[in-house]
C-alpha positions in Angstrom: -84.7 6.7 -37.6 -87.4 9.6 -37.5 -86.7 13.0 -36.8 -89.2 15.3 -35.2 -88.8 19.1 -34.4 -89.9 21.2 -31.5 -90.7 24.4 -33.0 -89.7 27.3 -31.1 -88.3 29.8 -33.6 -84.5 30.5 -32.9 -84.7 27.8 -30.0 -86.2 24.9 -32.2 -84.4 21.7 -32.1 -84.7 18.0 -33.4 -85.8 15.0 -31.7 -84.3 11.9 -33.1 -86.1 8.5 -32.3 -84.6 5.3 -33.5 -82.5 2.2 -32.5 -78.8 2.2 -32.3 -78.5 5.9 -32.4 -75.8 6.0 -29.7 -73.5 4.4 -32.7 -74.1 7.4 -34.9 -71.5 9.9 -33.6 -72.5 12.5 -36.2 -75.8 12.9 -34.7 -74.4 14.0 -31.4 -71.3 16.0 -32.8 -73.0 18.3 -35.2 -74.9 19.8 -32.2 -71.9 20.4 -30.2 -70.8 24.0 -30.1 -67.2 24.3 -29.2 -64.4 21.9 -28.1 -65.4 21.2 -24.7 -67.8 18.4 -23.4 -69.0 17.7 -20.0 -71.2 14.4 -19.9 -73.4 14.0 -16.8 -74.6 10.6 -16.1 -75.4 8.2 -13.1 -73.9 5.1 -11.4 -76.5 2.9 -13.3 -76.1 4.3 -16.7 -72.4 5.1 -16.7 -71.1 1.3 -16.8 -73.7 0.9 -19.8 -73.1 3.6 -22.0 -70.5 6.2 -20.7 -67.7 4.6 -22.7 -69.5 4.5 -25.8 -70.3 8.1 -25.9 -67.1 9.1 -24.7 -65.3 7.5 -27.2 -67.2 9.3 -29.9 -65.8 12.6 -28.5 -62.3 11.8 -28.8 -61.6 14.9 -30.7 -63.1 17.0 -27.8 -61.9 17.9 -24.4 -64.2 15.7 -22.7 -64.9 15.0 -19.0 -67.6 13.3 -17.1 -69.2 13.5 -13.8 -71.2 10.4 -12.3 -73.9 11.2 -9.9 -75.7 8.9 -7.6 -78.9 7.3 -9.2 -82.5 8.1 -7.9 -85.0 10.8 -7.3 -83.9 11.2 -3.7 -80.6 12.6 -5.3 -82.2 15.3 -7.2 -81.4 18.3 -5.0 -79.1 21.2 -4.7 -76.5 19.4 -2.9 -76.1 16.9 -5.8 -76.4 19.6 -8.2 -73.2 21.2 -7.0 -71.3 18.2 -8.0 -72.0 19.3 -11.6 -70.7 22.9 -11.0 -67.7 21.3 -9.2 -66.8 19.3 -12.3 -67.4 22.5 -14.5 -65.2 24.7 -12.4 -62.5 22.2 -11.6 -61.9 21.5 -15.3 -61.9 25.4 -16.1 -64.7 24.8 -18.7 -65.6 28.1 -20.4 -68.9 29.4 -21.8 -68.3 27.3 -24.9 -68.7 24.0 -23.2 -71.5 21.7 -24.2 -73.2 19.5 -21.5 -74.7 16.2 -22.3 -77.4 14.5 -20.1 -76.9 10.8 -20.3 -79.6 9.2 -18.3 -83.2 9.4 -17.3 -85.4 12.3 -16.1 -83.3 13.1 -13.0 -80.2 13.6 -15.1 -81.8 15.3 -17.8 -83.5 17.9 -15.4 -80.4 18.4 -13.2 -78.0 18.8 -16.4 -80.5 21.0 -18.0 -80.7 23.3 -14.8 -77.0 23.3 -14.6 -76.5 24.2 -18.2 -79.1 27.1 -17.7 -77.1 28.4 -14.6 -73.5 27.9 -15.5 -71.9 31.2 -16.5 -75.7 32.2 -17.3 -76.1 29.5 -19.8 -74.4 26.9 -21.7 -75.5 24.4 -24.6 -76.9 21.0 -23.5 -77.8 17.9 -25.2 -80.5 15.3 -24.0 -79.6 11.6 -24.5 -82.6 10.0 -22.5 -82.2 6.4 -21.6 -85.5 5.6 -19.9 -89.1 5.4 -21.5 -90.2 8.3 -19.2 -87.4 10.7 -20.2 -87.7 9.7 -23.9 -91.3 10.6 -24.1 -91.8 13.5 -21.5 -89.0 15.0 -19.3 -86.3 15.4 -22.1 -88.7 17.4 -24.4 -89.9 20.9 -23.8 -87.1 22.5 -21.8 -88.3 22.1 -18.3 -85.5 21.7 -15.8 -85.3 21.7 -12.1 -84.3 20.1 -8.7 -86.6 19.1 -5.7 -86.9 20.7 -2.4 -87.8 18.8 0.8 -91.3 20.7 0.8 -92.0 20.5 -3.1 -91.1 18.6 -6.3 -89.4 20.6 -9.0 -89.9 24.0 -7.4 -86.6 25.3 -8.2 -85.6 25.2 -12.0 -85.8 27.1 -15.4 -87.2 26.8 -18.7 -84.3 26.0 -21.1 -84.2 24.1 -24.2 -81.6 21.5 -25.4 -79.7 21.6 -28.7 -81.3 18.2 -29.6 -82.9 14.9 -28.0 -81.2 11.6 -29.2 -83.7 8.9 -28.2 -82.1 5.6 -28.9 -84.8 2.8 -28.3 -82.1 0.3 -27.7 -81.2 1.7 -24.3 -84.9 0.5 -23.2 -83.7 -3.1 -23.4 -81.7 -2.5 -20.0 -84.6 -0.9 -18.3 -86.2 -2.6 -15.5 -90.0 -3.5 -16.0 -91.1 -1.2 -13.2 -89.3 1.6 -14.8 -90.8 0.9 -18.2 -94.2 0.9 -16.6 -93.4 4.3 -15.0 -92.7 5.7 -18.5 -95.9 4.3 -19.9 -97.9 6.3 -17.3 -96.7 9.5 -19.3 -97.3 7.7 -22.5 -100.9 7.2 -21.6 -101.1 10.8 -20.4 -100.9 12.2 -24.0 -103.7 9.9 -25.1 -106.1 11.1 -22.2 -105.3 14.9 -22.6 -105.4 15.5 -26.2 -105.3 12.3 -28.6 -108.1 9.8 -28.2 -107.1 7.8 -31.2 -103.7 7.3 -29.4 -105.7 6.1 -26.3 -107.6 3.6 -28.3 -104.1 2.4 -30.0 -102.7 1.9 -26.6 -105.5 0.0 -25.4 -104.9 -2.4 -28.4 -101.2 -2.2 -28.1 -100.3 -2.3 -24.4 -99.3 -6.0 -24.2 -96.8 -5.5 -27.1 -95.5 -2.3 -25.4 -94.9 -4.2 -22.2 -93.1 -7.0 -24.4 -90.9 -4.3 -25.7 -91.6 -4.8 -29.4 -89.3 -2.3 -31.1 -91.7 -1.2 -33.7 -94.6 -0.6 -31.1 -92.2 1.1 -28.8 -91.0 3.5 -31.4 -94.4 4.4 -32.4 -95.4 5.1 -28.9 -92.3 7.4 -28.4 -92.8 9.2 -31.7 -96.5 9.9 -31.0 -95.9 11.0 -27.4 -93.0 13.3 -28.4 -95.2 14.8 -31.3 -98.0 15.5 -29.0 -95.8 17.0 -26.5 -93.8 19.0 -29.1 -96.9 20.6 -30.5 -98.1 21.7 -27.2 -94.8 23.1 -26.2 -94.5 24.9 -29.5 -97.9 26.6 -28.8 -97.0 27.6 -25.1 -93.4 27.2 -24.2 -93.3 28.8 -20.8 -96.5 27.1 -19.5 -98.7 30.3 -19.6 -101.8 28.6 -20.8 -102.4 25.3 -22.7 -99.0 23.7 -21.9 -100.5 23.3 -18.1 -102.5 20.3 -19.4 -99.4 18.2 -19.7 -99.5 18.4 -15.9 -102.4 15.9 -15.7 -102.3 14.2 -12.4 -99.1 15.9 -11.5 -100.5 17.9 -8.4 -101.8 14.8 -7.0 -98.8 12.7 -8.0 -96.2 15.2 -6.8 -97.8 15.2 -3.4 -97.5 11.3 -3.3 -93.7 11.6 -4.4 -93.0 14.4 -1.7 -95.2 12.7 1.1 -93.7 9.3 0.5 -90.2 10.5 0.2 -88.4 11.0 -3.1 -87.7 7.8 -4.8 -90.0 5.6 -3.0 -92.7 6.0 -5.6 -91.3 6.4 -9.0 -92.7 9.3 -10.7 -94.8 7.5 -13.3 -96.4 5.4 -10.5 -97.6 8.6 -8.6 -98.8 10.1 -11.9 -100.8 7.1 -12.6 -102.7 7.5 -9.4 -102.8 11.2 -9.9 -104.4 10.9 -13.3 -107.2 8.5 -12.0 -107.7 11.0 -9.1 -108.2 13.8 -11.7 -110.7 11.4 -13.7 -112.5 10.4 -10.5 -112.9 14.3 -9.3 -114.1 15.0 -13.1 -116.8 12.3 -12.7 -118.0 13.7 -9.4 -118.3 17.1 -11.2 -120.7 15.2 -13.9 -118.1 16.3 -16.6 -117.2 12.6 -17.7 -119.2 9.3 -17.0 -118.0 6.1 -15.2 -117.2 4.4 -18.3 -114.4 6.9 -19.3 -113.0 6.5 -15.6 -113.0 2.7 -16.0 -111.1 2.8 -19.5 -108.3 5.0 -17.9 -108.1 2.8 -15.0 -108.1 -0.5 -17.0 -105.4 1.0 -19.2 -103.3 2.0 -16.2 -103.8 -1.5 -14.7 -102.6 -3.1 -18.1 -99.6 -1.0 -18.0 -98.6 -2.6 -14.5 -99.4 0.7 -12.7 -101.0 1.5 -9.3 -104.3 2.9 -9.1 -104.7 3.4 -5.4 -102.9 6.1 -3.3 -100.6 5.2 -0.5 -102.4 4.0 2.6 -99.9 6.1 4.9 -101.2 9.2 3.3 -104.2 11.0 4.6 -106.6 13.3 2.8 -105.3 16.0 5.0 -101.8 15.5 4.3 -102.6 15.4 0.4 -104.1 18.8 0.5 -101.4 20.2 2.6 -98.7 19.0 0.0 -101.0 19.9 -3.1 -101.0 23.4 -1.9 -97.3 23.7 -2.3 -97.5 23.6 -6.2 -96.5 25.6 -9.2 -100.2 25.6 -10.3 -101.5 27.3 -7.2 -102.9 30.8 -7.9 -104.3 33.3 -5.3 -104.3 30.4 -2.9 -106.4 28.1 -5.2 -105.2 24.7 -6.5 -105.7 24.7 -10.1 -106.0 21.2 -11.5 -106.2 19.5 -14.9 -109.5 17.8 -15.2 -111.4 16.0 -18.1 -114.4 16.6 -20.3 -113.7 13.5 -22.2 -110.7 11.3 -23.3 -108.6 13.7 -25.4 -110.3 16.9 -23.9 -108.3 18.1 -20.7 -108.9 21.3 -19.0 -107.3 23.6 -16.6 -109.6 24.4 -13.9 -110.1 25.9 -10.4 -113.9 25.7 -10.8 -114.3 22.7 -9.0 -116.2 21.7 -5.7 -113.7 21.5 -3.0 -115.8 19.0 -0.9 -115.7 17.0 -3.9 -111.9 17.1 -4.2 -111.8 15.9 -0.4 -114.2 13.1 -1.4 -111.9 12.1 -4.2 -108.8 11.9 -1.9 -110.7 9.9 0.7 -112.1 7.5 -2.0 -108.5 6.7 -3.0 -107.5 5.8 0.8 -107.2 2.0 1.4 
């Protein structure tokens, strides 16, 4: 097991990465503040891991709530099921909530924890690659709205993150590839050596070689932890973590939540960002091709949905947290490992990029 730290003064917390961590009860229990626990999970994860986690909490008043599985259920209506469980069980401010699942469960549990009685502790136990390398780290919590993804939420840090790599053994190949999109993102935005490492090790990652997976998770978490420590509330540099997300969120919203996995949409979004950067003469075609080839090697899509027009893209992209003064701020590239936050791009070239990705 390796331990990383997200350094945020009094809100600092550890990220534990290793295999079979769910068998080590002390990792979990030392971060539980009181004697009350609510485990939030979903219909896919509950049969696999809920009993194992619950049995370690025999000394606590422990309840669980099982939500439907899927991005389409990450909304205020389903969020209320968590509040129902908290209130029906008369949980106090001393309750610790545990998010046992992927990114949807982590986001919803974190937002519920931030909101219940104005804030109770929570712990992240991410069970997908995407949640282990990205959504469980950094304290972003949210639910979706029909008009925009993650538009209702809060910054709220967990007590710890327990990333058990064994949980990836039960992950579908499509979900593994989706997580690899966020892994690749770290290489593109600020870690060119990691990008090259991914080019060499992508076959082993897709074959789930434990040592290679663990290294990818650790390097991703370290890259993210460093950025979050510098800019917790995304006032500046942290925004580079959103490479491809303005494009990708438009795909997720436009196609209906859950039809495209998050990482699939982000894959196309990152390539769109690279394409626009090339059109601005900030990078050359060789860099765009390296990014495209790595995404393809990860089993990810590189073209946008044929159902979406450039006009629909623009409309959906305008409903984005990074819009300032009516102008869409994008994360663009000056090189692999050098991402910038910019609204200083040619709007006509943005439209050209959107049209280029249509079938």
